[in-house]
C-alpha positions, 0 to 999 in steps of 0.5 A: 573497564572494557569500555574505557580501554579504547580511550587509554590505548588511543592516548598512549599510541598518539602521545608516545608513538606520534603516529597519524590520527587514522593509524591511531584510530585503526590500532585502537579499534582492533586492539579494543575489539580483540580485548573486549570480544569475550565480554561483548559476546557474553552480553549479546548472548544474554540479550538474545536470551532475554528477547527470546522470552519476551518479544519487543512487540509483545505485551511486555509480560514476563514468564512470571506474569510480572508487568514490565513497566518499560514497555507499552504496546504500539498505539495508533498515536505511534504511527508516523505522520505523513512525510513529504517527498523531496527527492526531485532530481531536476527541474526542466521545461517542455514546450507545449503548443507555444507555452512552457510546462515546468517538469520536476522529476522525482526518483524512487530509489529501488534498493533491492537485494535478492537471495544471493545478495545481488543489488539491483543497479541504479537504472532500475529506479522508478521515476515520476513527473510533477507538473505544476499548474498543469490546469488553470484555476478557472477550469478547475473552479468550473469543474468543481461547480458542476460536480458539487451542483444538485444536478450532478447526481450521485457518484458511483459506489461500486467496489474498487478493484484495489481494495473492495471499498466504494469508489466514489468516482464518476467517469467523464470518458470511457471507450464505451461512452465515446463510441455509443454516446452513453447508450451502451452499458455493457462494460460501464460503471454500476451507476450507468446501468441504471437508465435514469442515472445514465440519462441524468449524467449526460448533460453533466458529462457533456459540460465536463467534456467541454471543459476538459477536452481542450486541456487534453488535446492542447496540453496534457496529451502532447505533454505525455507524448513528449515525456514518454517518447519511448512508448508513445511512438510505436506507430499511427495505431499505437499513439498514447491516448487518454482512454479513460477520464474520471473524477474521484472524491475523497472526503471525511466520513466517506472514502479517505484512502486507496490502497498501495498498488500499481496501475496495471491497466494503464501504460501512463497515468496522469493525476491532476489535483482539484484541491490544495495540499495543507488547506483542503487535505493532508497527505493525499497521493503517496509514492513508495519503493516498498509498502512501508516507505511512503512519501506524499507528493504535495499537490495544489489545485491544477498541479499534475503527476504523470507516471508509468505503470511501474510506480508503486503508489496509493492515497491516504487522506488525513483529516485537517487538524484545525477543521477536520470536517472540511477535509476533502480531496478531489482528483481528475484522473487520466489513464493512457493506453498505447492504442490510438482507438483504445480498442486493443490492449497491449499490456502484455508487452509493457514489462516483457523486456525488462522482465527478461533483463532480470528486473524483479519488479518487472517480473512481478508485473509481467506475471499479471499480464502473461494471461493476455498474451495472444494464443497462450493456453491457460496451463502455460499461463499458470506455469509462466506466472509461477515461474515469474513470481519465483524469479521475482522473489529470488531477485528480492521483490518482497511482494512476489515473496508474499504471493508465493507465501500465499500460494503455499498456503493455498489461499492463492490458486497455483501449481504449488502444494500446501506447505506452511513451512515454505510459506513461512520461509517466503514471508520471512524473506519478504520481511528480510528484503524490505520489511514488507507489511504484507509479509509480516501479516502473512507470517502472523497468519501462518503462525496462527494457522499452525496452531490448529494444523499441528494440534496445539489448540486441540491438545492445549491444557491452558491458554498459556500453552501457546502464549509465546506464539501469540506474542510473536503474532502480535509483534508481526501485526504491530510491524505490519500496522506501523507500515500502514497495513489496515488488516493488521490494524484491525487485528490489533484491535482483536488482539487487545479486545480478546487479550491475545499476546497482551492484556485486554485493553478495550480502549486501545482496541477501539482506537485500532479499529478506527485507525484501520479505516476499514468498514469492518473496523469502523463497525467494530468501533461503533460496537465499542461505543455502544458497549460503553453507552455512547449511543450517539457516537455509535450512530456516527461510526455506523454511518461511516461504516455503511458509507464504506460498504459495510453491510453491502451484499458485495463487500465480503466478496470484493474484500476477498477478491482484492485482498491486500498487497496487489493480490487476493488470498488474504482476509481480515479474519485471522484464525485466532484460538480461544482466549482465556475466556474460551471465546474467539472473534466473530467472522466479519 
């Protein structure tokens, strides 16, 4: 047998020739490879032929319609549990006003290989700092007492600029509030546009400032300047300043996530936890080098995290296993700018130099800022944005590949023409570079779009004419969902509900709608419960969907504008064909 040949050769060489073990192993491997190559090639060809008829992430149904018992579709229970971050490189202490602050430096390796195979070097890794016990327990308790008091009033529920869902936050300080004492409302949150709410918030804000301002002046701001001297010392008018201070709440039956993003509006962000990891919530803040590789930072009350705007991060709060109804996470968030008065925005400078040095992530981020360069025309900005994203994609930045793919689909405005083949190529590059969930989702979208553009749907004689395409779409949706993509999870619900690329499974569809965490998914879950006469359960999920913006007049527009993966041009409504019963999903 071919598989036993290496053992025979190794025994013979080592016993008869008495060579050193490394030499024995080398000769064994070479001889075995030459002998077995034909059989291995034959086996590989056979395996590839098998995989071409049935995708590993499809329904598991062969061409003959026989159920493959060894395969089961991906379910929410298969998704990974939150993984704690552990890659801390060193601990140090920094003196701040007579006290020592411990700093634990975390490093996010960025292993990006571009089209030409060039690996990024190590100095392009992303770092952040964990600051244990940055704020004392007494201050936090006083803050929470104020925020939970009946006099606190409602939090803002306007659409978030990252994912288009209600923010559930309240600002303590903004440049407008500082300058006008809360009387001017031109650029403030929607709650403050209501004179009654604005007036009610004045005493709450005054008490919160009384608690937080000494912490900012005596500890947080001096610490930030010492952590980031290269960007905080550009002159008396360019000091790092906490221009925005806000409280954000994550709670069961409300918002429990904040999609993966960069803080492009802040030079430096500081997040201070007001709750305990493991006791009040699971998961929480995560950091990542790509969307599909998340690691959660365990923060207890008073612990802080500081990071630059090039850190990819997000929030996903998981229910407590023993007492899910008690799940709650509160954060005090500070956004620093390099402007002493907070009146000027120098964001167009933040990524310029590293973008010119060839860092693909900096090129991606700089592309979001060139429109603010003083004196640049709209046409020049559009050309520069496209050029930077193209370079970032060529350098291996998968999120840039996604943007270029959407541009070729004409779902993102750009100078590029409509070209589904090039869109597909860029999505496949994003998958190749980092298994990017948005690239998987984009590729699934292209495959479905092509069913209509090439006449497959119009000219089909039966549903089976494009079943192989639907299986491939299902494969990419499962890959995206495994990486945490909520739109993919929602559409897996549609696939199992309508039988796209798999058999109909209403229960599994309901589970995917729920796991998506989207207001549309929770509303679909309510519909599922109602269809099986679980009316009380349906009412609960209707209420949860409403708490996340379902049915609000702004939700659909906000969802389209924010999109996914840091850009618009993508929606939850994939272009599904008619199923076996000639039905298609409704538009959400």
